[in-house]
C-alpha positions, 0 to 999 in steps of 0.5 A, a space after each residue: 368133923 365126921 359129917 364133913 368126912 363122910 360128905 368129902 367121900 360120897 362125894 368121890 362115890 359120886 363121883 367115880 360111880 355115876 360122873 365120871 364113867 358118863 362123861 366115857 360115855 359121852 366121849 365114846 360117842 362123840 368120837 364115834 360120830 366124829 370118825 363116821 365115813 361113807 360105806 361103813 352101815 350104820 343104826 340110828 337111834 330111830 333103829 332106821 340101818 343103812 349106809 352112810 352116803 354122805 357126812 357132813 360136818 352135823 349132818 348125814 346122809 344115808 341109803 337105806 333099801 336097794 330103792 336107793 331110798 336116801 334120808 338125811 340125819 344129824 350125826 346126835 341121832 347115830 346109834 351105833 356104826 356097825 360096821 366099826 362094832 364088827 371090826 374091834 369084834 374081828 380084831 379081839 377075835 384076831 387077839 384072840 386066836 393068837 395068843 391061842 396060838 403062843 400058848 399051845 407053843 408054849 405047852 409044846 415047847 414045854 413038851 419038847 424039854 420035858 422029852 430031852 
């Protein structure tokens, strides 16, 4: 009976430590690839950096330099969407600033109450 319990516990640990996080990463990558649009700055898995100029069902075309060189890639070759990453960082920064302002306002309010 103890061995069955240990086996179930090990399977549970494997699920929560290995399988579930991998599925989450796959979902995030698929969502990033499906939300690709013209004008996004991206990096491919091969390290090529460029701006998206055309998006099709399973392929996208990027412009890589000032010479307007265009290369077509399969969507699975997309590594990062730098435009989305920058937008997320900016949004997090704004949220942090708003939180800091709220904390400062609370401190100022407490200081006013102490003065009275």
